C-alpha positions in Angstrom: 35.3 0.8 43.4 38.5 1.2 45.3 40.2 -2.5 46.0 42.1 -4.0 48.9 44.7 -6.5 49.7 43.6 -9.8 51.2 46.8 -11.7 51.7 48.1 -12.2 48.2 44.4 -11.4 47.1 43.1 -8.2 45.6 39.2 -7.5 46.0 37.0 -4.7 45.7 36.8 -2.9 49.0 33.2 -4.0 49.4 31.9 -7.5 48.6 28.4 -9.2 48.0 27.3 -11.8 50.6 25.1 -14.2 48.7 23.5 -16.6 51.4 20.3 -14.7 51.8 19.6 -15.4 48.2 18.7 -18.9 48.9 18.5 -19.3 52.8 17.9 -17.8 56.1 15.9 -14.7 55.1 12.8 -15.2 53.7 11.6 -16.3 50.3 14.0 -16.5 47.4 14.1 -14.8 44.5 16.4 -16.2 41.8 15.7 -13.7 39.0 16.3 -10.7 41.3 19.2 -12.1 42.9 21.1 -12.7 39.6 20.0 -9.3 38.5 21.7 -8.0 41.6 24.7 -10.1 41.3 25.2 -8.5 37.6 24.6 -4.9 38.9 27.1 -5.8 41.7 29.7 -6.4 39.1 28.8 -3.2 36.9 29.4 -1.0 40.1 32.8 -2.8 40.9 31.5 -5.1 43.6 33.5 -7.7 42.2 33.9 -9.9 45.6 31.3 -12.5 45.7 30.9 -14.6 48.4 29.1 -18.1 48.8 29.3 -21.6 50.5 28.1 -25.0 49.8 25.8 -25.2 53.0 23.8 -22.1 51.8 20.4 -23.7 50.6 22.3 -27.0 50.4 24.1 -26.0 47.4 21.5 -24.1 45.5 23.4 -20.8 46.3 26.5 -22.0 44.6 24.2 -23.0 41.8 22.7 -19.8 41.5 25.9 -17.7 41.8 27.4 -19.9 39.1 24.4 -19.0 36.7 24.7 -15.4 37.6 28.6 -15.7 36.5 28.2 -17.4 33.3 29.9 -15.0 30.5 30.9 -12.9 33.3 33.7 -14.7 35.3 36.6 -12.5 34.1 37.4 -10.0 37.0 35.5 -11.6 39.7 36.8 -12.8 43.0 34.9 -15.9 43.7 34.8 -17.2 47.2 32.8 -20.1 48.8 33.4 -22.5 52.0 33.5 -26.0 53.0 33.2 -27.7 56.1 29.5 -27.6 57.7 27.7 -30.7 57.1 23.9 -30.7 56.5 21.4 -33.3 57.6 18.0 -32.9 56.6 18.9 -29.6 55.3 19.9 -28.4 58.7 23.6 -27.8 60.3 24.4 -31.0 62.1 28.3 -31.2 62.2 31.5 -29.9 60.8 34.0 -31.8 58.7 37.8 -30.4 58.3 39.3 -33.4 57.1 41.4 -33.5 53.9 39.6 -36.1 52.4 36.2 -34.5 53.1 37.7 -30.8 51.8 38.7 -32.3 48.5 35.3 -33.9 47.9 33.6 -30.8 48.8 35.8 -28.5 46.8 35.0 -30.7 43.7 31.2 -30.6 44.4 31.5 -26.6 44.5 33.5 -26.5 41.7 30.9 -28.3 39.6 27.7 -26.3 40.9 29.6 -23.1 40.5 30.5 -24.1 36.7 34.1 -23.0 37.1 37.3 -24.3 36.8 39.1 -22.7 40.2 37.8 -21.1 43.1 39.6 -17.8 43.9 39.3 -17.9 47.5 38.4 -21.3 49.5 37.4 -21.3 53.3 37.2 -23.7 55.9 33.8 -22.6 57.1 34.2 -23.8 60.6 37.3 -25.2 62.4 36.6 -29.0 63.0 37.7 -29.6 66.7 38.0 -33.5 65.9 41.0 -32.6 63.0 44.0 -30.8 63.7 44.1 -27.3 61.8 47.5 -28.4 60.4 45.7 -31.0 58.5 42.8 -29.0 57.5 45.0 -26.5 56.2 47.1 -29.2 54.5 44.1 -30.5 52.7 43.4 -26.6 51.5 46.9 -26.2 50.4 46.7 -29.6 48.2 43.9 -27.8 46.4 46.1 -24.8 45.6 48.7 -27.1 44.4 46.6 -28.9 41.9 45.3 -25.5 40.7 41.7 -25.9 41.8 42.0 -23.0 44.5 44.2 -19.9 44.4 44.1 -18.7 47.8 42.6 -20.2 51.2 41.0 -18.7 54.1 39.5 -19.7 57.4 36.3 -18.7 59.1 35.5 -18.0 62.7 39.1 -18.9 63.6 40.7 -18.1 66.9 44.1 -16.4 67.0 46.1 -19.5 68.1 44.5 -21.4 65.5 45.6 -19.0 62.7 49.2 -19.1 63.7 49.0 -22.9 63.4 47.4 -22.9 60.2 49.4 -20.2 58.5 52.6 -22.0 59.7 51.5 -24.8 57.2 50.2 -22.5 54.2 49.3 -18.9 53.8 46.2 -18.0 55.0 44.8 -15.1 52.7 41.9 -14.2 54.7 39.5 -14.9 57.7 36.0 -14.2 57.8 34.2 -13.7 61.0 31.3 -11.8 62.1 32.3 -8.2 62.8 30.5 -5.1 62.9 29.6 -2.4 65.4 27.7 -4.7 67.5 30.1 -7.9 67.1 33.7 -6.4 68.5 35.1 -9.8 69.3 37.7 -9.7 66.6 39.5 -6.6 67.7 40.8 -8.6 71.0 43.1 -10.9 69.2 42.0 -12.1 66.0 42.6 -8.6 64.0 46.0 -8.2 65.7 47.0 -11.4 64.9 45.9 -11.1 61.0 47.9 -7.9 60.7 50.9 -9.5 62.3 51.0 -12.5 59.9 49.7 -10.4 56.9 46.2 -12.0 56.4 43.3 -9.7 55.2 39.9 -10.0 57.4 36.4 -10.5 55.8 33.5 -9.5 58.0 30.3 -11.2 57.4 26.9 -9.8 58.6 28.5 -6.2 58.8 25.2 -4.8 59.3 24.2 -6.8 62.1 21.7 -8.9 59.9 20.1 -5.7 58.8 19.8 -4.5 62.4 22.3 -1.6 62.3 20.3 -0.4 59.1 17.4 0.1 61.3 15.7 -2.7 59.0 14.2 -4.7 62.3 12.4 -3.2 64.9 10.3 -6.3 65.8 10.6 -9.8 64.7 6.8 -9.9 64.3 7.5 -8.5 60.6 9.9 -11.1 59.8 8.9 -14.5 57.8 8.8 -17.8 59.8 11.5 -19.0 58.4 14.0 -16.0 59.1 16.8 -17.0 60.8 16.8 -13.7 63.2 13.7 -14.9 64.9 16.1 -17.6 66.6 19.0 -15.1 67.4 19.0 -13.9 71.0 19.9 -10.2 70.1 16.6 -10.2 68.3 14.4 -11.3 70.9 12.3 -8.6 73.0 14.3 -8.8 76.2 17.2 -7.7 74.0 15.9 -5.9 71.2 14.4 -3.1 72.8 17.9 -2.1 74.7 19.6 -2.9 71.4 17.2 -0.2 69.5 18.6 2.1 71.4 22.0 2.0 69.9 20.8 2.6 66.4 20.3 6.0 67.2 23.6 7.1 67.6 24.3 5.6 63.7 21.3 7.6 62.7 23.0 10.6 64.0 26.3 10.1 62.2 24.2 9.3 59.1 22.2 12.5 59.3 25.5 14.5 59.4 26.9 12.7 56.3 23.8 12.8 54.4 23.8 9.0 53.9 21.9 5.8 55.3 22.6 4.1 58.7 23.9 1.2 56.6 26.6 3.3 54.8 27.6 4.5 58.3 27.9 0.9 59.5 29.9 -0.1 56.8 32.3 2.9 56.3 33.0 2.6 60.1 34.3 -1.2 59.0 36.1 0.6 56.3 37.9 3.2 58.5 39.0 0.2 60.7 41.8 -0.9 58.2 42.8 -1.2 54.8 42.9 -5.0 55.2 39.2 -5.2 56.0 36.7 -6.0 53.3 33.0 -6.3 54.4 30.5 -8.5 52.6 26.9 -7.4 53.3 24.4 -9.5 52.0 21.5 -8.7 49.8 19.2 -10.0 47.0 18.0 -6.7 46.0 19.5 -4.3 43.7 18.4 -1.2 45.7 20.4 -2.4 48.7 23.1 -3.4 46.7 23.6 0.1 45.3 22.9 1.4 48.7 26.1 -0.8 50.4 28.1 0.0 47.4 27.9 3.5 48.0 29.2 3.2 51.3 32.8 3.4 49.9 32.6 6.9 49.1 31.5 7.9 52.8 34.6 8.9 54.8 34.2 9.2 58.7 36.3 11.4 60.7 38.2 9.8 63.7 35.6 11.7 65.9 32.9 9.8 64.2 34.7 6.7 64.6 35.3 7.3 68.2 31.9 8.2 68.9 30.4 5.2 67.7 33.2 2.7 69.2 32.3 3.9 72.6 28.6 3.8 72.1 28.6 0.2 70.7 30.9 -1.1 73.4 30.5 -4.9 74.4 28.7 -3.9 77.6 26.1 -1.8 75.7 25.1 -4.5 73.1 22.5 -7.3 74.7 22.1 -11.0 74.0 24.3 -13.3 72.3 25.1 -13.0 68.7 24.6 -16.5 67.8 22.3 -19.6 68.4 23.2 -22.4 70.7 24.5 -24.8 67.7 26.8 -22.5 65.9 28.0 -20.8 69.3 29.3 -24.3 70.1 31.3 -24.4 67.0 32.8 -21.4 67.7 36.7 -22.1 67.7 38.4 -21.4 71.0 41.9 -22.0 69.9 
């Protein structure tokens, strides 16, 4: 698979998001998840993304087990900064002391000596970003982390943090139905030479046509709580998927592959990380790297998925409260 540059880091053009293997989307299946990670590596999908908060550390342990004997050539990313209480996100902490402690815990769970890309999962409004990035930079200096990143950070925050230590990548939600980064964050990343990693590039499965009603979702599925999946918004949003399916028909591929190809066409500094715990979906997503959209295709999708066309907020109230305003 093609590789792309994220700051000073080089990663596969499409990565693998591992959150859903341990949390948020139905019942975990560790054996299939490990097989999926192994299959990803075989296919050249070597950018593996996790976080300490996913499953309360269980996802890092799972990824660590999967990478035993297969660490070479893998670009391993994880995150810190979201604090759990009784298994539920309750606060954010970006102090250098917390970052150091969290990193050591992640290294133990992952069973590795160094993390390739270590993100602050959410910007802590109680801690100046210069202090948080300074804490991340200390980890680079002592050799526990190779590169650092920020997640869901505003453009002004990026500038302040990057002035302390180079930021390799920003991870934020970006897809056909979440276009916010195009306003300020993506231009700032490009000005500063920072790569961009879209999470939920398939709209949590929606853009792949996988969700037409929440009634079919497990009771513990995160999407049951997201506004865009509620009836008053869902029906309007379903009309948008037809545009993806029309382009997919032209290219003889799936809607998921078109949604990913659209992101890849947005710039060589973009590396989406679609998540899955199933080998079949992993293979489908990886094949999107071979789908080439024309400028007309991209423009058509851009127009259909304008911010005015999408109905409902992208996030639930707690996570929305933690979105960095700069």
